[in-house]
C-alpha positions as CSV (number, residue, x, y, z in Angstrom):
1,M,0.0,0.0,0.0
2,R,2.8,2.4,0.9
3,R,4.6,1.6,-2.3
4,G,1.4,2.4,-4.3
5,I,1.0,5.7,-2.5
6,L,4.7,6.6,-3.2
7,W,4.2,5.8,-6.9
8,F,1.1,8.0,-7.2
9,S,2.8,10.8,-5.2
10,G,5.7,10.7,-7.6
11,I,3.5,10.7,-10.7
12,F,1.4,13.6,-9.3
13,L,4.6,15.6,-8.6
14,L,5.9,15.0,-12.1
15,V,2.6,16.0,-13.6
16,V,2.6,19.3,-11.7
17,I,6.2,20.1,-12.7
18,Y,5.6,19.0,-16.3
19,L,2.4,21.0,-16.8
20,S,4.3,24.1,-15.9
21,A,6.7,23.5,-18.8
22,P,4.5,24.6,-21.8
23,A,6.1,28.0,-21.3
24,L,9.0,26.6,-23.3
25,A,6.9,25.1,-26.1
26,H,4.8,26.1,-29.1
27,V,1.6,24.6,-30.3
28,P,2.4,22.8,-33.6
29,V,0.0,23.4,-36.5
30,F,-0.1,21.7,-39.9
31,G,-2.0,22.8,-43.0
32,G,-1.9,23.9,-46.6
33,G,-3.3,26.7,-48.8
34,G,-2.5,30.4,-48.6
35,K,-1.0,30.8,-52.1
36,S,-2.3,34.4,-52.3
37,P,-3.4,37.2,-49.9
38,E,-7.1,36.4,-50.8
39,T,-6.6,32.7,-49.8
40,A,-4.2,33.4,-46.9
41,I,-4.2,31.0,-44.0
42,R,-6.2,32.8,-41.3
43,I,-4.8,33.0,-37.8
44,E,-7.5,33.9,-35.3
45,D,-5.3,34.6,-32.3
46,P,-1.9,35.9,-33.4
47,S,-0.8,36.3,-29.8
48,K,-0.9,32.6,-29.0
49,S,2.4,31.0,-29.6
50,R,2.4,28.3,-32.3
51,V,4.5,26.9,-35.1
52,L,2.9,26.6,-38.5
53,Y,4.6,23.9,-40.5
54,G,4.6,23.9,-44.2
55,E,6.3,23.0,-47.5
56,I,7.0,25.4,-50.2
57,A,7.9,24.8,-53.8
58,S,10.5,26.6,-55.9
59,R,9.7,30.3,-56.6
60,D,6.5,30.0,-54.6
61,L,5.0,32.1,-51.7
62,R,2.7,31.1,-48.8
63,Y,0.6,33.7,-47.1
64,Y,-0.8,33.9,-43.6
65,S,-3.1,36.7,-42.2
66,F,-4.2,38.0,-38.8
67,N,-5.8,41.1,-37.3
68,V,-4.1,43.2,-34.6
69,E,-4.7,46.5,-32.9
70,K,-2.3,49.3,-32.9
71,G,0.4,48.8,-30.3
72,E,-0.1,45.1,-29.9
73,R,3.0,42.8,-30.2
74,I,3.7,41.0,-33.4
75,V,6.2,38.1,-32.8
76,L,7.5,36.1,-35.8
77,G,10.2,33.6,-36.4
78,L,11.2,31.1,-39.1
79,T,12.8,27.7,-38.8
80,I,13.8,25.0,-41.3
81,P,14.9,21.4,-41.0
82,V,18.6,20.7,-40.8
83,E,18.7,18.7,-44.0
84,D,17.0,21.5,-46.0
85,G,19.3,24.1,-44.5
86,N,22.4,22.1,-45.4
87,K,21.1,21.9,-49.0
88,G,21.0,25.7,-49.2
89,F,17.3,26.3,-48.6
90,T,16.9,29.7,-46.8
91,P,13.4,31.0,-47.5
92,N,12.2,34.6,-47.2
93,L,10.1,35.9,-44.3
94,I,8.1,39.0,-45.1
95,L,5.7,41.0,-42.9
96,I,3.1,43.0,-44.8
97,G,0.8,45.5,-43.1
98,P,-0.5,49.1,-42.7
99,G,2.0,51.6,-41.3
100,L,5.0,49.5,-42.1
101,A,7.9,51.0,-43.9
102,D,9.3,49.1,-46.9
103,K,12.5,47.3,-46.0
104,G,14.7,45.0,-48.2
105,K,14.1,43.9,-51.7
106,V,10.6,42.7,-52.3
107,P,10.3,39.6,-54.5
108,E,8.5,40.4,-57.8
109,K,5.8,37.7,-57.1
110,L,4.9,39.2,-53.8
111,E,1.4,40.7,-53.7
112,V,1.2,43.8,-51.5
113,T,-2.1,45.6,-50.8
114,E,-2.2,49.2,-51.8
115,G,-1.2,51.4,-48.9
116,Y,0.6,48.6,-47.1
117,G,4.4,48.3,-46.5
118,A,6.5,45.2,-46.8
119,K,9.3,44.4,-44.3
120,V,11.6,41.7,-45.8
121,L,13.6,40.1,-43.0
122,S,17.2,39.3,-43.9
123,Y,19.5,36.8,-42.2
124,S,22.3,34.3,-42.6
125,L,22.0,30.6,-41.9
126,P,23.3,29.9,-38.4
127,E,26.4,27.9,-37.9
128,S,24.7,25.4,-35.6
129,P,21.1,24.1,-35.4
130,V,18.9,24.4,-32.3
131,Y,17.9,21.4,-30.2
132,E,14.3,21.3,-29.1
133,G,13.5,19.0,-26.2
134,F,9.8,18.3,-26.4
135,T,9.8,16.6,-29.7
136,P,12.8,16.1,-29.6
137,S,14.2,17.6,-32.8
138,A,16.9,19.8,-34.3
139,F,16.3,22.7,-36.7
140,Y,17.8,26.0,-37.9
141,S,16.3,29.1,-36.3
142,L,16.7,31.6,-39.1
143,V,15.2,34.9,-37.9
144,K,13.1,36.5,-35.2
145,L,11.0,39.6,-35.1
146,D,9.3,41.3,-32.1
147,I,7.6,44.6,-32.9
148,K,4.5,46.6,-32.0
149,A,1.9,47.0,-34.7
150,P,2.1,50.6,-36.1
151,E,-1.5,50.6,-37.1
152,S,-4.7,48.6,-36.5
153,G,-5.7,46.3,-39.3
154,T,-5.1,43.0,-41.2
155,Y,-1.4,42.0,-41.4
156,Y,0.0,39.3,-43.7
157,V,3.1,37.1,-43.3
158,A,4.6,35.7,-46.5
159,V,7.1,32.8,-46.6
160,G,8.9,32.6,-49.9
161,A,11.1,30.1,-51.7
162,I,12.9,32.9,-53.6
163,Q,15.8,34.7,-52.0
164,E,18.7,36.7,-53.2
165,A,22.2,35.4,-53.4
166,G,24.3,36.2,-50.4
167,S,21.8,35.0,-47.7
168,R,23.5,31.6,-47.3
169,R,25.6,30.3,-44.5
170,G,29.0,31.9,-44.2
171,E,28.1,35.0,-46.2
172,D,27.3,38.4,-44.8
173,T,23.8,39.7,-45.5
174,I,24.0,42.0,-48.5
175,D,22.2,45.4,-48.2
176,E,19.7,46.4,-50.9
177,K,22.2,48.3,-53.0
178,G,24.6,45.3,-53.0
179,L,22.1,42.7,-53.9
180,Q,23.0,40.7,-56.9
181,E,20.5,40.5,-59.8
182,R,20.6,36.7,-59.9
183,E,18.0,35.0,-57.7
184,I,18.5,31.6,-56.2
185,S,15.5,29.3,-56.2
186,R,15.1,26.7,-53.5
187,E,12.3,24.4,-52.2
188,G,11.8,22.7,-48.9
189,N,10.0,22.7,-45.5
190,Y,9.7,25.5,-43.1
191,G,8.2,26.3,-39.7
192,L,6.6,29.8,-39.1
193,I,6.7,30.8,-35.5
194,L,3.9,33.2,-34.6
195,G,2.8,34.6,-31.2
196,Y,4.2,34.9,-27.7
197,K,1.5,33.6,-25.2
198,E,2.5,30.0,-24.4
199,T,-0.9,28.3,-23.8
200,F,-2.3,24.9,-24.7
201,T,-5.8,23.5,-24.7
202,L,-6.2,20.0,-23.3
203,K,-6.9,18.7,-26.8
204,E,-3.7,20.3,-28.2
205,W,-1.6,18.9,-25.3
206,I,-2.9,15.4,-25.5
207,S,-2.6,15.3,-29.4
208,I,1.1,16.2,-29.2
209,P,2.2,12.5,-30.1
210,L,0.5,12.9,-33.5
211,S,2.2,16.2,-34.0
212,Q,5.6,14.6,-33.1
213,I,5.2,12.1,-35.9
214,K,4.3,14.9,-38.4
215,I,7.4,16.9,-37.2
216,Y,9.7,13.9,-37.7
217,R,8.2,13.6,-41.2
218,W,8.7,17.4,-41.7
219,E,12.4,16.8,-40.8
220,G,12.6,14.2,-43.6
221,Q,12.4,11.0,-41.6
222,G,10.5,8.0,-43.0
223,L,7.8,6.2,-41.0
224,F,10.0,3.1,-40.9
225,L,12.7,5.0,-39.0
226,I,10.2,6.8,-36.8
227,F,8.6,3.6,-35.5
228,T,11.7,1.3,-35.4
229,P,12.4,1.8,-31.7
230,L,8.8,1.1,-30.8
231,V,8.6,-2.0,-33.0
232,L,11.8,-3.4,-31.6
233,T,10.7,-2.9,-28.1
234,L,7.4,-4.6,-28.7
235,A,9.1,-7.5,-30.5
236,A,11.7,-7.9,-27.6
237,G,8.9,-7.8,-25.0
238,L,6.7,-10.3,-26.7
239,L,9.6,-12.6,-27.3
240,A,10.5,-12.5,-23.6
241,I,6.9,-13.3,-22.7
242,F,6.9,-16.2,-25.1
243,L,10.1,-17.6,-23.6
244,K,8.6,-17.6,-20.1
245,R,5.3,-19.2,-20.9
246,E,5.0,-20.8,-17.5
247,T,5.1,-17.4,-15.9
248,V,2.3,-15.9,-18.0
249,A,0.2,-19.1,-18.2
250,G,-3.4,-18.4,-17.5
251,L,-3.2,-14.6,-17.8
252,S,-6.5,-12.8,-17.9
253,P,-7.3,-10.2,-20.5
254,A,-6.5,-7.5,-17.9
255,H,-3.0,-8.9,-17.4
256,I,-2.4,-9.0,-21.2
257,S,-3.7,-5.4,-21.6
258,G,-1.5,-4.2,-18.7
259,I,1.6,-5.9,-20.2
260,L,1.0,-4.5,-23.6
261,A,0.4,-1.0,-22.2
262,G,3.8,-1.3,-20.4
263,L,5.5,-2.3,-23.6
264,F,4.1,0.7,-25.5
265,F,5.2,3.0,-22.7
266,L,8.7,1.5,-22.9
267,G,8.6,1.8,-26.6
268,T,7.9,5.5,-26.3
269,G,10.9,5.9,-24.0
270,M,13.1,4.1,-26.4
271,S,11.8,6.3,-29.2
272,Y,12.7,9.5,-27.2
273,I,16.2,8.1,-26.7
274,F,16.5,7.4,-30.4
275,Q,15.3,10.8,-31.5
276,M,17.4,12.6,-28.9
277,L,20.5,11.0,-30.2
278,I,19.6,11.8,-33.8
279,S,18.9,15.4,-32.9
280,L,22.1,15.8,-30.8
281,S,24.2,14.5,-33.7
282,K,23.0,17.4,-35.7
283,S,23.0,20.2,-33.1
284,S,25.0,21.3,-30.0
285,F,24.1,20.4,-26.5
286,S,21.2,22.4,-24.9
287,S,19.6,22.6,-21.5
288,E,16.4,21.3,-23.2
289,V,18.0,17.9,-23.2
290,F,16.8,17.7,-19.6
291,I,13.2,18.0,-20.9
292,T,13.8,15.0,-23.1
293,L,15.4,13.1,-20.3
294,T,12.3,13.8,-18.1
295,L,10.1,12.3,-20.9
296,I,12.4,9.3,-21.2
297,V,12.4,8.6,-17.4
298,V,8.6,9.0,-17.1
299,S,7.9,6.8,-20.2
300,L,10.3,4.0,-19.1
301,G,9.0,4.3,-15.5
302,L,5.4,3.9,-16.5
303,G,6.3,0.9,-18.6
304,V,8.2,-0.8,-15.8
305,V,5.3,-0.2,-13.3
306,A,2.6,-1.4,-15.7
307,I,4.5,-4.6,-16.5
308,S,5.3,-5.2,-12.8
309,L,1.7,-4.8,-11.7
310,S,0.5,-7.0,-14.5
311,L,2.8,-9.9,-13.6
312,K,2.2,-9.6,-9.8
313,D,0.0,-12.4,-8.4
314,E,-2.9,-11.4,-6.2
315,S,-2.5,-12.4,-2.6
316,Y,-5.2,-10.2,-1.1
317,G,-8.9,-9.7,-1.8
318,T,-8.6,-6.0,-2.7
319,G,-5.7,-6.4,-5.0
320,S,-7.8,-6.2,-8.2
321,T,-9.4,-3.0,-7.0
322,R,-6.1,-1.4,-6.3
323,K,-4.8,-2.5,-9.7
324,R,-7.8,-0.8,-11.4
325,I,-6.9,2.4,-9.6
326,Y,-3.2,2.1,-10.4
327,F,-3.9,1.5,-14.1
328,S,-6.3,4.3,-14.3
329,G,-3.6,6.6,-13.0
330,L,-1.1,5.1,-15.5
331,G,-3.4,5.8,-18.3
332,I,-3.9,9.4,-17.3
333,A,-0.1,9.9,-16.8
334,G,0.5,8.3,-20.2
335,L,-1.8,10.9,-21.9
336,L,-0.3,13.8,-20.0
337,F,3.3,12.8,-20.7
338,W,2.7,11.6,-24.3
339,A,3.7,8.1,-23.4
340,G,2.5,5.0,-25.4
341,W,1.4,6.7,-28.6
342,F,-2.2,6.8,-27.4
343,I,-2.4,3.0,-27.5
344,G,-0.5,2.5,-24.2
345,P,-3.0,4.7,-22.2
346,I,-6.0,3.0,-23.9
347,L,-4.6,-0.4,-23.0
348,A,-4.0,0.9,-19.4
349,F,-7.6,2.0,-19.1
350,E,-8.7,-1.3,-20.6
351,A,-6.7,-3.1,-17.9
352,A,-8.5,-1.0,-15.3
353,L,-11.9,-2.2,-16.5
354,L,-11.3,-5.9,-17.3
355,P,-11.3,-8.7,-14.7
356,W,-7.9,-9.5,-13.1
357,K,-8.7,-13.0,-12.0
358,R,-6.3,-15.5,-13.6
359,K,-7.7,-18.3,-15.7
360,R,-7.5,-21.8,-14.1
361,K,-4.8,-24.0,-15.4
362,V,-6.1,-27.2,-17.0
């Protein structure tokens, strides 16, 4: 009983600490469209921090729009995958709006509303990518902008795949007079950072595992690579169970669900380790590594607890009731800490509902 109380106290403490961490994260958003100001992707709350992931073709532009009042903050940033950056892809980031003074050379294809100004943000590709601990992932952070809106109205952000020569890594940004006439066309993926208020809805928080898969795909990883750690963990666990058939003989459906939930939790932990190593091989060490380590410890811990509880024999009448409570807690913790790819928490909840009585040996 004391051990169970300690486990739940630890899980509760980790949940409290972890739920205070979204101040370091952005809400990931995926979508298409926005090939003109008229069809611009609409952002309803530009103050809410988010990353809008997209793909842009050569010599193309993608538009986003939002409304702000005079004096409100406009916070923008642009990221690209490491692989695209190494290939020379450095897209434009342009802010268009009322009261803005024109800055930089505007691409010929850019559509600017009459009376609006266009601020072309210039930059050089950083020497080192940035490590992000929640996914985990690595990317180039190209440019950031934090200004107050000069006028009230509708503002547009354009991300373009056309940029002038001289904006690549190792070259100084060329001013407008020194820009070469030749344009360099690139295509690739980008992440547009917008907003400054770090808030998550419950749905956004719980759905992060799906976004993680999309972000890995955005980085250029295939599904086979993404799910390899999970598949290997499941295969190793099932093989170990098969080799100890006498230990698991007569297991009830609840026992089986609990074991599988634990394997999915363990698989998530192994996936975090795998992705962390991949990302650190591309970027420099960051304090956000400790965020990833927290996710790893929690996922592996949930897996060990779930499997241990599932294999433990009942020696007291209230054991099944306690296991139902424990597995309900494991399911909730799995959702909050993104462990188990949704399947683990579902199996944990299932283990909390099914009967725990072992089948009689024939």
